[in-house]
C-alpha positions in Angstrom: -21.1 17.5 -4.3 -17.5 18.8 -5.2 -15.5 16.2 -6.8 -12.5 16.7 -4.7 -14.7 16.9 -1.2 -16.5 13.5 -2.3 -13.0 12.1 -3.3 -11.7 13.2 0.0 -14.8 11.6 1.9 -14.3 8.4 -0.2 -10.5 8.0 0.9 -11.0 8.2 4.4 -13.7 5.3 3.8 -11.6 2.8 1.7 -8.4 3.5 3.7 -10.6 2.7 6.8 -11.4 -0.6 5.1 -7.9 -1.3 4.4 -7.0 -0.5 7.9 -9.3 -3.3 9.1 -8.0 -5.8 6.4 -4.3 -5.3 6.0 -3.4 -4.0 9.6 -5.5 -6.2 11.8 -6.0 -9.4 10.0 -2.9 -10.9 11.3 -3.9 -9.6 15.0 -7.3 -11.5 14.5 -5.7 -14.4 13.0 -3.1 -14.4 16.1 -6.1 -14.2 18.3 -7.4 -17.1 17.1 -4.7 -19.0 18.1 -2.7 -19.6 14.6 1.0 -19.8 14.3 3.1 -17.2 12.2 3.8 -19.8 9.7 -0.1 -20.3 9.2 -1.1 -16.3 9.2 1.8 -16.2 6.4 0.1 -19.1 4.6 -3.4 -17.4 4.6 -1.9 -13.6 3.8 0.4 -15.1 1.1 -2.5 -17.4 -0.5 -4.1 -13.9 -1.0 -1.2 -12.4 -2.5 -1.0 -15.0 -5.1 -4.7 -14.0 -6.2 -3.9 -10.6 -6.5 -1.2 -11.1 -9.0 -4.2 -11.7 -11.3 -6.8 -9.6 -9.8 -5.0 -6.3 -9.8 -3.8 -6.3 -13.3 -7.5 -7.7 -14.5 -9.2 -5.1 -13.0 -6.8 -2.4 -13.9 -7.3 -3.4 -17.7 -11.1 -3.7 -17.4 -10.9 -0.1 -16.0 -8.7 1.1 -18.9 -10.6 -0.8 -21.4 -14.0 0.6 -20.4 -12.3 4.1 -19.0 -14.2 4.0 -16.1 -12.8 3.9 -12.5 -15.8 4.7 -10.6 -17.7 1.7 -12.2 -15.4 -0.8 -11.1 -15.0 0.6 -7.7 -18.7 0.2 -7.3 -18.7 -3.6 -8.1 -15.5 -3.9 -6.4 -17.0 -2.3 -2.8 -20.1 -4.6 -3.1 -18.4 -7.8 -3.2 -15.3 -6.7 -0.6 -18.4 -5.7 1.9 -20.1 -9.4 1.6 -16.5 -11.2 1.6 -15.1 -9.2 4.6 -18.0 -9.6 6.8 -17.9 -13.4 6.5 -14.1 -13.3 6.7 -14.3 -11.7 10.0 -16.9 -14.3 11.2 -15.4 -17.6 10.3 -13.1 -19.5 12.5 -11.9 -22.5 10.3 -8.5 -22.5 8.6 -9.8 -23.6 5.1 -12.5 -20.6 5.4 -10.2 -18.2 6.3 -7.9 -18.9 3.6 -11.0 -18.7 1.0 -12.4 -15.5 2.1 -9.1 -14.2 2.4 -8.1 -14.9 -1.0 -11.7 -13.4 -2.2 -10.8 -10.4 -0.2 -7.6 -9.9 -2.2 -9.2 -10.4 -5.4 -12.1 -7.6 -4.7 -10.4 -5.2 -2.3 -6.9 -4.9 -3.1 -7.4 -4.1 -6.4 -9.5 -1.0 -5.3 -6.0 0.5 -4.0 -4.3 1.4 -7.7 -8.0 2.1 -8.7 -8.3 4.7 -6.0 -5.2 6.1 -6.3 -5.2 6.5 -10.0 -8.6 8.4 -9.3 -6.9 10.4 -6.9 -4.3 11.6 -9.1 -6.1 12.2 -12.1 -8.7 14.0 -10.3 -5.9 16.2 -8.5 -4.4 17.3 -12.0 -8.2 18.0 -13.7 -8.8 20.1 -10.2 -5.6 21.8 -10.1 -5.0 20.6 -6.5 -1.9 18.5 -5.2 -2.2 14.6 -5.1 -1.3 14.7 -1.5 -4.1 17.3 -0.5 -6.5 14.2 -1.5 -4.5 11.3 -0.4 -4.1 12.7 3.1 -7.5 12.0 3.9 -6.6 8.3 3.1 -4.0 8.5 5.7 -6.6 9.9 8.1 -9.0 7.0 7.5 -6.4 4.5 8.1 -5.1 6.1 11.3 -8.6 6.7 12.9 -9.6 3.2 12.1 -6.6 1.8 13.3 -7.1 3.2 16.7 -10.8 2.2 16.6 -10.4 -1.7 15.6 -7.8 -1.9 18.7 -10.4 -0.8 21.0 -13.2 -2.5 19.4 -11.3 -6.0 19.9 -10.4 -5.0 23.3 -14.3 -4.1 24.3 -16.5 -6.5 21.9 -13.9 -9.0 20.7 -12.8 -10.0 17.6 -16.1 -11.3 16.5 -17.4 -7.7 16.1 -14.7 -7.0 13.3 -17.4 -8.4 10.6 -19.9 -6.0 11.5 -17.5 -3.1 11.4 -16.0 -4.3 8.0 -20.0 -4.6 6.4 -20.8 -1.1 7.9 -17.7 0.8 6.4 -18.2 -0.9 3.4 -22.1 -0.1 2.9 -21.1 3.5 3.4 -18.1 3.7 1.5 -20.7 2.2 -1.6 -22.8 5.5 -0.9 -20.1 7.7 -1.0 -18.5 6.5 -4.3 -22.0 6.8 -6.2 -21.4 10.4 -5.7 -18.0 10.5 -7.2 -17.3 11.6 -10.6 -15.4 9.4 -13.2 -11.7 10.1 -13.8 -10.7 11.7 -17.0 -9.6 9.8 -19.6 -6.8 10.4 -21.9 -9.1 9.9 -25.2 -6.1 7.6 -26.6 -6.9 3.8 -27.9 -5.6 1.2 -25.3 -2.7 -0.6 -27.0 -1.2 -4.2 -25.9 2.1 -2.9 -27.7 2.3 0.3 -26.0 2.0 -1.7 -22.3 4.7 -3.8 -24.2 6.9 -1.1 -24.6 6.6 0.3 -21.4 7.2 -2.8 -19.3 10.4 -3.6 -21.8 12.2 -0.3 -21.6 15.2 -0.7 -19.5 14.4 2.4 -17.3 10.9 0.9 -16.1 12.5 -2.5 -15.2 15.2 -1.0 -13.1 12.5 1.1 -11.3 10.0 -2.0 -10.8 13.1 -3.9 -9.5 14.0 -1.2 -7.0 10.0 -1.0 -5.9 10.2 -5.0 -5.2 13.2 -4.6 -3.0 12.1 -1.6 -1.2 8.6 -3.1 -0.9 9.4 -6.7 0.9 10.7 -5.7 4.1 8.0 -2.9 4.2 5.3 -5.6 3.5 7.0 -8.1 6.1 7.1 -5.2 8.9 3.2 -4.7 7.7 2.1 -8.6 8.3 4.0 -9.3 11.3 4.1 -5.9 13.4 1.0 -6.5 15.4 2.2 -10.3 15.8 5.6 -9.0 17.0 3.9 -6.3 19.2 1.8 -9.2 20.8 4.9 -11.4 21.4 6.4 -8.2 23.4 3.5 -8.3 25.4 1.2 -5.7 23.7 -2.5 -5.8 23.6 -5.0 -5.1 20.4 -5.3 -1.9 21.8 -1.7 -0.9 21.6 -1.4 -2.6 18.0 -4.0 -0.2 17.2 -2.4 2.8 18.8 1.0 1.8 17.1 -1.2 1.8 13.6 -2.6 4.8 14.3 0.8 6.7 15.1 2.1 5.3 11.8 -0.8 6.2 9.6 -1.2 9.3 11.2 2.2 10.5 10.8 1.6 10.3 6.9 -1.2 13.0 6.9 1.3 16.1 7.4 3.3 14.3 4.4 0.5 14.3 2.4 -0.6 17.4 2.8 2.9 19.2 2.4 3.2 17.2 -0.8 2.9 20.3 -3.1 6.1 21.6 -1.3 8.3 18.9 -1.1 7.4 16.6 -4.2 9.2 18.0 -7.5 9.2 16.5 -10.8 12.8 14.8 -11.5 13.3 14.3 -7.5 11.5 11.0 -7.2 14.5 8.7 -7.0 16.4 10.7 -4.5 13.1 10.6 -2.6 12.9 7.2 -2.5 16.4 6.8 -1.9 15.8 9.2 1.3 12.8 6.8 2.3 15.0 3.7 1.8 17.3 5.0 4.1 14.9 5.6 6.9 13.0 2.2 6.4 16.8 0.9 7.2 17.1 3.0 10.3 13.4 2.1 11.6 14.0 -1.8 11.2 17.5 -1.4 12.8 15.9 0.2 16.0 13.0 -2.0 16.1 15.5 -5.3 16.5 16.6 -3.7 19.8 13.4 -2.6 21.1 11.8 -5.3 23.7 9.2 -2.8 25.2 6.0 -2.6 23.2 5.2 0.9 24.1 8.6 1.9 22.6 7.7 0.0 19.5 4.6 2.2 19.3 6.4 5.2 19.7 8.9 4.2 17.0 6.1 3.7 14.3 6.2 7.9 13.8 9.0 6.9 11.6 6.6 6.0 9.1 6.6 9.9 8.4 10.0 9.2 6.3 9.1 6.2 4.7 6.0 4.9 3.3 4.1 8.3 2.1 7.5 9.4 0.4 8.3 6.5 -1.2 5.1 5.6 -2.4 3.8 9.2 -3.4 7.4 9.5 -5.3 7.1 6.1 -6.8 3.3 7.2 -8.4 4.8 10.5 -9.3 7.6 8.8 -11.3 5.6 6.4 -12.6 3.1 8.8 -14.3 6.0 10.6 -16.0 6.8 7.4 -17.9 3.6 5.5 -18.4 1.7 6.0 -21.7 -1.5 7.7 -21.2 -4.0 5.2 -22.3 -2.2 2.9 -19.5 -2.4 5.1 -16.6 -4.4 2.9 -14.5 -2.8 -0.3 -15.4 0.5 1.3 -14.9 -0.6 2.1 -11.3 -1.9 -1.6 -10.9 1.6 -2.8 -11.8 3.2 -0.7 -8.9 0.7 -1.7 -6.6 1.1 -5.5 -7.4 4.5 -5.0 -7.0 4.0 -3.2 -3.6 1.2 -5.0 -2.1 1.0 -8.3 -4.2 4.1 -10.1 -5.2 6.2 -8.2 -2.4 3.2 -9.3 0.1 3.8 -13.3 -1.2 7.3 -13.1 -0.3 6.7 -11.2 2.8 4.1 -13.4 4.2 5.3 -16.9 3.2 8.9 -16.3 3.7 8.3 -13.5 6.6 6.1 -16.2 8.7 9.3 -18.9 8.3 11.7 -16.2 9.5 9.9 -15.0 12.3 9.7 -18.1 13.9 13.0 -19.1 13.4 14.7 -15.6 13.6 12.5 -14.2 16.5 12.1 -10.2 16.7 15.6 -9.4 17.1 16.9 -11.4 13.9 14.1 -10.6 12.0 14.1 -7.3 12.1 17.9 -6.8 11.5 17.2 -9.0 8.3 14.5 -6.3 7.3 17.1 -3.3 7.9 19.5 -5.2 5.7 17.0 -5.7 2.7 16.3 -1.9 3.2 19.8 -1.1 3.3 20.1 -2.9 0.0 17.2 -0.9 -1.5 19.1 2.3 -0.4 21.9 1.5 -2.3 20.3 -0.2 -5.5 18.4 3.7 -5.3 21.7 5.8 -5.2 22.8 3.7 -8.0 19.9 4.2 -10.2 19.9 8.2 -9.3 23.5 8.2 -10.3 22.8 6.5 -13.7 19.8 8.6 -14.3 21.7 11.7 -13.3 24.3 10.7 -16.1 22.0 9.9 -18.5 20.4 13.2 -18.6 23.7 15.1 -18.4 24.7 13.4 -21.5 21.6 13.7 -23.4 21.7 17.3 -22.6 25.3 17.5 -24.2 24.5 15.9 -27.0 21.5 18.0 -27.5 23.6 21.3 -27.3 26.1 19.6 -29.6 23.7 19.2 -32.4 22.2 22.4 -31.7 
């Protein structure tokens, strides 16, 4: 099987699994009758695990110079744990299985993105032409899960997760491993990368931008049910959000240019602000569903630009680990803050105040990205002037 074709198939299946977990775990817990605070505790506990699991699996991948081998191991473990998570009812077991799924499933995301990026470079195709199939899988599964819960009940999610996990394993067996840099892994090089001022400011920006995004991801389904929407409508909302990403990724060869990443992050942050500000005033669940089309200007642009920027500055031998650091901030640490603080804030501020707060956070990320854009442009201009004087 062609390396790119196989990877596209794998992206469809893997991101379908992520849709069942990320988008519908809060909906599943809400259907169990748990409060927003308890949902936050369960999801946030998993976020704590990802702080350790994502770097661990990323470093193992870099050390043994294999992504495919690690993915196969993680798929098997995730499939078993995911089945038991979606067939559990007790609060304690829900916490345990969620933590285990964060340990096995979430680290697959940065490894998959690293495989996507490196394979696209080796094959001479755009990263987006591969990643768009992940958005397709996420969108279709989001729509499917909503109807599955409606007609077969929430208990059917365990079998659905296990089935897609099994097929994902079979497809992953056909993949080619990512090309390696051939350079030895060095903790010193990683330390230099993480201690660099430009890197630190970039990671802080990603964290500031990610927290409101993750709060929305966690509590969108809960909020829509509070507005009177069904699980079917929640699925449609996620379908529109993820489906809108497909075109963005498909056209990434046109809009993504080296050196424009920070401007794109500023662009996406502004539209996050607009999206959440409008969300604060919407009381109709159907209108909230259609608003998710603004995802086209937010997550795919922000995350793609962040990945490309990271790959320009990370040492070659730490590509997978660098991608893991980015995912750790976006889905791990920010997810902890979003889950614990988000549940508490949602119960006290309710939908209107909650989304006004999210819009304010996103506007802060927008201003911060403008500052960094000005600083980096000034630095490049000064460097170019010094080079001309030296010449």
